[in-house]
C-alpha positions as CSV (number, residue, x, y, z in Angstrom):
1,X,18.6,-23.6,8.9
2,X,19.7,-27.0,10.3
3,X,23.3,-25.7,10.5
4,X,22.2,-22.4,12.2
5,X,20.2,-24.3,14.8
6,X,23.1,-26.6,15.5
7,X,25.6,-23.8,15.8
8,X,23.3,-21.8,18.1
9,X,22.9,-24.7,20.4
10,X,26.7,-25.2,20.4
11,X,27.0,-21.6,21.5
12,X,24.8,-22.4,24.5
13,X,21.3,-21.4,23.4
14,X,19.0,-24.1,24.6
15,X,17.1,-25.8,21.7
16,X,13.9,-25.7,23.7
17,X,14.3,-21.9,23.9
18,X,14.5,-21.6,20.1
19,X,11.3,-23.6,19.8
20,X,9.7,-21.4,22.4
21,X,10.8,-18.3,20.4
22,X,9.4,-19.8,17.2
23,X,6.0,-20.4,18.8
24,X,5.9,-16.9,20.2
25,X,6.7,-15.5,16.8
26,X,3.9,-17.6,15.2
27,X,1.5,-16.3,17.9
28,X,2.4,-12.7,17.1
29,X,1.7,-13.3,13.4
30,X,-1.7,-14.8,14.2
31,X,-2.6,-11.9,16.6
32,X,-1.5,-9.3,14.0
33,X,-3.2,-10.9,11.0
34,X,-6.3,-12.6,12.5
35,X,-6.8,-10.6,15.6
36,X,-7.7,-11.6,19.2
37,X,-8.1,-15.3,19.9
38,X,-10.0,-15.2,23.2
39,X,-13.0,-17.4,22.9
40,X,-12.0,-18.6,19.5
41,X,-11.7,-22.3,18.6
42,X,-8.1,-23.1,17.4
43,X,-7.4,-26.5,16.0
44,X,-3.7,-27.4,15.7
45,X,-2.3,-30.3,13.7
46,X,0.9,-31.8,15.3
47,X,3.2,-33.9,13.2
48,X,6.0,-36.2,14.4
49,X,9.0,-33.8,14.3
50,X,10.0,-30.3,15.5
51,X,7.2,-28.7,13.4
52,X,4.8,-30.6,15.7
53,X,6.7,-29.3,18.7
54,X,6.1,-25.8,17.4
55,X,2.4,-26.5,17.3
56,X,2.3,-27.9,20.8
57,X,4.2,-24.9,22.2
58,X,1.9,-22.5,20.2
59,X,-1.2,-24.2,21.6
60,X,0.0,-23.3,25.1
61,X,0.4,-19.6,24.2
62,X,-2.9,-19.5,22.5
63,X,-4.7,-21.1,25.5
64,X,-3.0,-18.5,27.7
65,X,-4.5,-15.9,25.4
66,X,-8.0,-17.2,26.0
67,X,-8.4,-19.5,23.0
68,X,-10.1,-22.9,23.1
69,X,-7.4,-25.1,21.8
70,X,-7.3,-28.7,20.6
71,X,-4.1,-30.4,19.3
72,X,-4.5,-33.3,16.9
73,X,-1.4,-35.5,17.0
74,X,-0.3,-37.9,14.3
75,X,1.8,-40.2,16.5
76,X,1.0,-41.8,19.9
77,X,2.1,-39.2,22.6
78,X,4.7,-41.6,24.0
79,X,6.5,-41.7,20.6
80,X,7.5,-38.1,20.6
81,X,11.1,-37.4,21.6
82,X,13.5,-34.5,22.4
83,X,12.3,-31.0,22.7
84,X,9.0,-31.8,20.9
85,X,8.2,-34.2,23.8
86,X,9.2,-31.6,26.3
87,X,6.9,-28.9,24.9
88,X,4.2,-31.5,24.5
89,X,4.4,-32.4,28.2
90,X,4.5,-28.7,29.2
91,X,1.4,-27.9,27.1
92,X,-0.5,-30.8,28.7
93,X,0.4,-29.6,32.2
94,X,-0.9,-26.2,31.2
95,X,-4.3,-27.6,30.2
96,X,-4.0,-28.0,26.5
97,X,-6.1,-30.9,25.2
98,X,-4.5,-33.5,22.8
99,X,-6.4,-36.0,20.7
100,X,-5.2,-38.5,18.1
101,X,-5.8,-37.1,14.6
102,X,-7.4,-40.3,13.5
103,X,-10.2,-39.8,16.1
104,X,-11.2,-36.5,14.5
105,X,-13.7,-35.4,13.2
106,X,-15.9,-38.3,14.0
107,X,-15.3,-37.8,17.7
108,X,-17.0,-34.3,17.7
109,X,-20.0,-34.9,15.5
110,X,-21.5,-31.5,14.7
111,X,-19.6,-29.5,17.4
112,X,-17.7,-26.3,16.9
113,X,-14.5,-28.3,16.4
114,X,-15.9,-29.2,13.0
115,X,-16.0,-25.5,12.2
116,X,-12.9,-24.0,14.0
117,X,-12.0,-20.3,13.7
118,X,-8.3,-21.0,13.2
119,X,-6.4,-24.0,12.0
120,X,-2.7,-24.3,12.6
121,X,-0.6,-26.5,10.3
122,X,2.3,-28.1,12.2
123,X,2.4,-31.4,10.4
124,X,5.6,-31.3,8.4
125,X,8.5,-28.9,8.4
126,X,11.2,-27.8,5.9
127,X,13.0,-31.1,6.0
128,X,10.3,-32.8,4.0
129,X,11.2,-34.2,0.6
130,X,9.6,-36.7,-1.8
131,X,5.9,-37.5,-2.0
132,X,3.5,-36.9,0.9
133,X,1.7,-40.0,1.9
134,X,-1.1,-40.9,4.2
135,X,-2.0,-40.2,7.0
136,X,-0.4,-36.7,6.4
137,X,-1.7,-36.4,2.8
138,X,-5.2,-37.0,4.0
139,X,-4.8,-34.5,6.8
140,X,-3.6,-31.9,4.4
141,X,-6.8,-32.4,2.4
142,X,-8.8,-32.0,5.6
143,X,-7.0,-28.8,6.5
144,X,-7.7,-27.4,3.0
145,X,-11.4,-28.2,3.4
146,X,-11.5,-26.4,6.7
147,X,-9.8,-23.5,5.1
148,X,-13.0,-22.7,3.2
149,X,-14.2,-21.1,6.4
150,X,-11.3,-21.0,8.8
151,X,-8.1,-19.0,8.9
152,X,-5.1,-21.3,8.3
153,X,-1.7,-20.5,9.8
154,X,1.2,-22.6,8.5
155,X,4.3,-23.0,10.8
156,X,7.5,-22.4,8.9
157,X,6.2,-23.9,5.7
158,X,2.9,-25.3,4.5
159,X,2.9,-29.0,4.9
160,X,3.6,-30.8,1.6
161,X,5.3,-27.9,-0.1
162,X,8.8,-28.5,-1.3
163,X,11.1,-26.1,0.4
164,X,13.4,-25.9,-2.6
165,X,11.0,-25.8,-5.6
166,X,7.8,-24.4,-4.0
167,X,5.8,-27.2,-5.6
168,X,3.2,-29.4,-3.8
169,X,4.2,-33.0,-3.4
170,X,1.6,-33.8,-4.7
171,X,-0.7,-31.8,-2.3
172,X,0.1,-29.0,0.1
173,X,-1.7,-27.0,2.7
174,X,-3.2,-23.7,1.3
175,X,-2.5,-21.3,4.1
176,X,-3.9,-17.9,4.8
177,X,-0.5,-17.0,6.2
178,X,2.8,-18.6,6.9
179,X,5.0,-17.8,9.9
180,X,8.5,-18.6,8.6
181,X,11.3,-18.8,11.2
182,X,14.6,-17.0,10.9
183,X,14.8,-16.8,7.1
184,X,12.6,-17.6,4.1
185,X,13.3,-20.9,2.5
186,X,13.8,-20.8,-1.3
187,X,10.6,-22.6,-2.1
188,X,8.5,-20.1,-0.2
189,X,9.4,-17.1,-2.3
190,X,9.0,-18.4,-5.9
191,X,5.7,-17.3,-7.6
192,X,4.4,-20.9,-7.7
193,X,4.3,-21.1,-3.9
194,X,2.0,-18.1,-3.4
195,X,-1.3,-20.0,-3.5
196,X,0.1,-22.2,-0.6
197,X,2.0,-19.8,1.6
198,X,-0.6,-17.0,1.6
199,X,0.9,-13.9,3.2
200,X,4.5,-14.8,4.2
201,X,5.9,-13.5,7.5
202,X,9.6,-14.1,8.2
203,X,10.2,-13.7,12.0
204,X,13.4,-13.7,14.1
205,X,13.7,-16.5,16.6
206,X,16.9,-15.4,18.4
207,X,19.7,-16.9,16.3
208,X,22.8,-14.9,17.0
209,X,24.3,-12.7,14.3
210,X,27.6,-14.6,14.8
211,X,25.9,-17.8,13.7
212,X,24.2,-16.2,10.6
213,X,27.4,-14.6,9.4
214,X,29.6,-17.6,9.9
215,X,27.2,-19.8,8.0
216,X,26.0,-17.6,5.1
217,X,22.8,-18.6,3.2
218,X,23.1,-20.5,0.0
219,X,20.4,-18.4,-1.7
220,X,19.6,-14.7,-1.7
221,X,16.5,-12.9,-2.8
222,X,17.1,-10.4,-5.6
223,X,16.1,-7.1,-4.1
224,X,16.9,-3.4,-4.9
225,X,20.4,-3.5,-3.4
226,X,21.4,-6.4,-5.6
227,X,19.8,-5.0,-8.7
228,X,22.0,-1.9,-8.4
229,X,25.0,-4.2,-9.1
230,X,23.6,-5.1,-12.5
231,X,24.1,-2.9,-15.6
232,X,21.1,-0.9,-16.9
233,X,19.2,-2.6,-19.7
234,X,20.9,-1.7,-23.0
235,X,24.1,-0.6,-21.3
236,X,26.1,-3.7,-22.5
């Protein structure tokens, strides 16, 4: 995916547009699986990298669709860089509210933000490896607690899930659905990942065919067309 993104940008597709497309794709997954968001409370968790940028951009689209949105960011707003910072500033100009994650939930007492209708996981993307540590590990636990009542949408991959093995490290978000961008990552399709990914939706974000064909995937899912290449059981 990193190579596809880099090659698409080299062709002339703005990186900010790819993030915009990803956020729109995630919004479509939410509308199709959850339903209308007008008047609903949507709590979005924004990490430090591009996954956080997806969350900020998505918050703008959901606010435009009539949702009450609140973005909880894990880093000071001035520390965000690149396209994530650009989408953050655009979302703020469009009226999206941002709050440090450390200030929630104490800041809201017994308000509706303690019981959101939808929670969006934009903490950590597919580049994560190793062990998840605080504050992100604690936020993952909070998201899972909210998931007892709320619909949880993970952006690209549930935070804390290893994109290669599909195992939590050591905890991971248990999503209702995952909006995966461009192609499914190996760890999302193994059986062990199912309790974390929920319903997996792979959505196009506008990467050119030239890019995808010039940089073929390292893994392929065994489907019917590949099974036809194998001999029938007992034929050997």
